[in-house]
C-alpha positions in Angstrom: -14.3 14.6 -1.6 -13.5 15.1 -5.4 -9.9 14.5 -4.7 -11.1 10.9 -4.3 -13.4 10.8 -7.5 -12.2 8.4 -10.3 -12.8 10.3 -13.9 -11.7 9.3 -17.4 -8.8 11.1 -18.6 -10.2 12.8 -21.4 -13.1 12.0 -24.2 -10.7 10.0 -25.8 -10.7 7.5 -22.8 -14.3 6.1 -22.7 -13.8 2.5 -24.0 -15.3 -0.7 -24.3 -14.2 -4.5 -25.0 -16.6 -7.0 -25.5 -19.6 -4.7 -24.1 -17.2 -4.3 -20.8 -16.4 -0.8 -19.3 -12.3 -0.4 -19.6 -12.3 3.4 -19.8 -8.8 4.8 -18.8 -9.2 7.0 -16.2 -7.2 8.9 -13.8 -6.5 6.4 -11.2 -5.4 4.1 -14.3 -3.1 7.2 -15.1 -1.7 7.3 -11.9 -0.6 3.3 -11.6 0.9 3.8 -14.7 3.0 6.5 -13.6 4.0 4.6 -10.4 5.2 1.7 -12.4 7.1 3.8 -14.4 8.6 5.9 -12.2 9.2 2.4 -9.9 10.8 0.8 -12.8 13.1 3.9 -13.7 14.2 4.0 -10.5 15.7 0.4 -10.2 17.3 0.7 -13.7 19.0 3.7 -12.7 20.3 1.9 -9.7 21.0 -1.1 -11.7 24.7 -0.4 -12.9 26.3 -3.0 -10.4 29.4 -0.6 -10.0 32.0 -1.9 -7.4 31.6 1.7 -5.7 28.2 2.2 -6.1 27.0 5.4 -6.4 23.5 7.2 -5.2 21.0 5.8 -7.0 22.6 2.4 -6.4 23.1 2.5 -3.2 19.3 3.8 -3.0 18.3 0.9 -4.8 20.5 -1.7 -3.0 19.5 -0.5 0.5 15.8 -0.6 -0.3 16.3 -4.4 -1.9 18.4 -5.5 1.2 15.5 -4.0 3.8 13.2 -6.1 2.1 15.2 -9.0 1.9 16.2 -8.9 5.4 12.8 -8.2 6.3 11.2 -11.4 4.2 14.1 -14.0 5.4 13.7 -12.7 9.1 10.2 -13.3 8.7 9.8 -16.7 6.3 13.1 -17.6 6.7 15.7 -18.7 3.7 13.1 -20.4 2.0 11.7 -17.2 1.8 13.9 -15.7 -1.2 12.2 -16.9 -3.8 9.2 -14.8 -2.5 11.7 -11.5 -2.2 10.7 -10.2 -5.7 6.9 -10.2 -4.6 7.1 -8.6 -1.7 9.8 -6.2 -3.0 7.5 -4.9 -6.1 4.3 -5.1 -3.7 6.0 -3.1 -1.1 7.8 -0.2 -3.4 5.2 0.0 -5.6 2.4 1.1 -2.1 5.3 3.3 -1.4 5.7 5.2 -4.5 2.4 5.6 -4.7 1.7 6.7 -1.2 4.6 9.3 -2.1 3.9 10.4 -5.2 -0.1 11.3 -4.0 1.3 13.4 -1.2 3.6 15.7 -4.0 2.9 19.4 -3.9 2.1 19.1 -7.9 -0.9 21.2 -8.1 1.1 24.3 -7.6 2.0 23.3 -11.3 -1.2 22.6 -12.4 -1.1 18.8 -12.2 -3.1 16.9 -9.4 -1.8 13.9 -8.5 -4.4 10.9 -7.3 -3.8 8.5 -4.8 -5.3 5.2 -6.0 -4.4 3.3 -2.7 -6.8 5.8 -1.1 -9.6 3.4 -2.6 -10.1 0.5 -1.1 -11.0 -1.3 -4.8 -7.2 -0.9 -5.7 -6.2 -1.8 -2.0 -8.9 -4.8 -1.7 -7.1 -6.2 -4.8 -3.9 -6.0 -3.7 -4.7 -8.1 -0.5 -6.7 -10.6 -2.6 -3.7 -11.4 -4.4 -1.4 -11.7 -1.6 -4.0 -13.8 -0.4 -4.4 -16.2 -3.5 -0.5 -16.3 -3.2 -1.0 -17.8 0.3 -3.5 -20.0 -0.3 -1.9 -21.7 -3.7 1.7 -21.9 -1.7 -0.5 -23.5 1.4 -2.1 -26.1 -0.4 0.4 -26.7 -3.1 3.2 -27.7 -0.4 0.8 -29.5 2.0 -2.3 -30.6 0.6 -5.1 -30.8 2.8 -2.8 -31.0 5.8 -3.1 -27.2 5.2 -6.3 -27.2 7.2 -4.2 -27.8 10.5 -3.3 -24.3 10.2 -6.4 -23.9 12.2 -5.9 -25.9 15.2 -2.7 -24.4 17.0 -0.5 -27.2 18.1 -1.5 -28.3 21.7 -5.1 -27.5 21.5 -6.7 -29.8 23.8 -9.1 -32.2 21.7 -12.6 -30.6 23.1 -11.5 -27.2 22.4 -11.1 -28.1 18.5 -14.3 -27.4 17.1 -14.4 -24.1 19.2 -10.8 -23.1 17.8 -11.0 -24.0 14.8 -14.1 -21.8 13.4 -12.3 -19.0 15.5 -8.8 -19.9 13.5 -11.0 -20.2 10.3 -12.8 -16.8 10.5 -9.4 -14.9 11.3 -7.9 -16.3 8.5 -10.5 -15.7 6.1 -10.8 -12.0 7.3 -6.7 -11.4 6.9 -7.6 -9.8 3.1 -10.3 -7.7 4.2 -8.3 -6.0 7.2 -4.8 -6.0 5.1 -6.8 -3.6 2.5 -8.9 -1.8 4.7 -6.0 -1.1 6.9 -4.2 0.8 3.9 -7.1 2.2 2.5 -8.6 3.9 5.9 -4.7 5.3 6.8 -4.3 7.0 2.8 -7.5 8.2 2.6 -8.0 10.0 6.5 -4.9 11.7 6.0 -5.6 13.5 2.8 -9.1 13.9 4.2 -7.4 15.8 6.9 -5.0 17.7 5.2 -8.3 18.9 3.0 -10.2 20.0 5.8 -6.9 22.1 7.0 -6.4 23.9 3.6 -9.8 24.7 3.5 -9.6 26.7 6.8 -6.0 28.5 5.5 -8.1 29.6 2.3 -11.2 30.7 4.1 -9.1 32.1 6.7 -7.2 34.3 4.6 -10.2 35.2 2.5 -12.1 36.5 5.5 -9.1 38.9 6.4 -6.4 39.4 8.3 -7.9 38.7 11.6 -8.8 35.6 10.5 -5.8 34.5 8.5 -3.6 35.2 11.6 -5.9 33.2 14.5 -7.2 30.3 11.8 -5.3 30.3 8.5 -1.7 30.7 9.8 -2.1 27.7 12.8 -3.7 25.9 10.2 -0.7 26.1 7.8 1.7 25.2 10.5 -0.4 22.6 11.1 -0.3 21.2 7.5 3.4 21.4 7.3 3.5 18.9 10.4 0.4 16.5 9.0 2.5 16.6 5.6 5.7 15.4 7.6 3.3 13.0 9.6 1.9 11.7 6.2 4.8 11.0 4.8 6.1 8.8 7.6 2.4 7.1 7.2 3.4 6.6 3.6 6.4 4.4 4.5 5.0 2.4 7.5 1.6 1.6 5.7 4.1 0.1 3.0 6.2 -1.5 5.1 2.7 -3.5 7.2 1.2 -4.4 3.9 4.5 -6.0 3.1 5.2 -7.4 6.3 1.9 -8.9 7.0 2.3 -10.5 3.4 5.5 -11.9 4.4 3.7 -13.3 7.6 0.8 -14.8 6.0 3.3 -16.4 3.2 5.3 -17.9 6.2 2.1 -19.4 7.6 1.3 -21.1 4.4 5.1 -22.7 4.1 5.7 -23.4 7.4 2.1 -24.0 8.9 2.3 -21.7 12.1 
């Protein structure tokens, strides 16, 4: 499980501000790298040419994809949330993909910070906070009617309302947990299979053929699956965020 260990980048990275430890860690480093790569990707495709090049086409396609998702789930009034949902989707997508790159052969060990619940949980709390702010800002106390589905019989309200409230409060936990579990499980599986490849090969030709080779072939398939999961998890996180904002915007 060493690949999930959060460590200081170097001896110089131990920082404190007013007695609070703000050490610059490998997790923070890869967040910074992800942010820089994402900004560079968007800026390289921000040329606005009449005949778009590859980078511009990629950025416009990604933006259009997220824009369609937001409008389909929130409506035209959801356009104002596009910058946030796009940033959220792109940040998670790039983080997941960068964590899967085989940079270890060059001595660089990527750190998948989305495999930590502290990170995915904070992203979920930010999304949930936006939902609460939008809901109370636009509807005031009427926002609480979200916990009473339309058409609920009066005698059932004392039963339905607490259930709806609990399910609503669980949203940030489930939102962050889903991404964390998916990314951590995939990396653990790859680690286990890689140990089979190494141990099988070191044990001799027989074990290398019987254990190492099948594990290596399975790793290739799992890596392809992990790339798919990286995109799906980013999409699911952004999609659920859009759906939750829709509840706050339209109270349904």
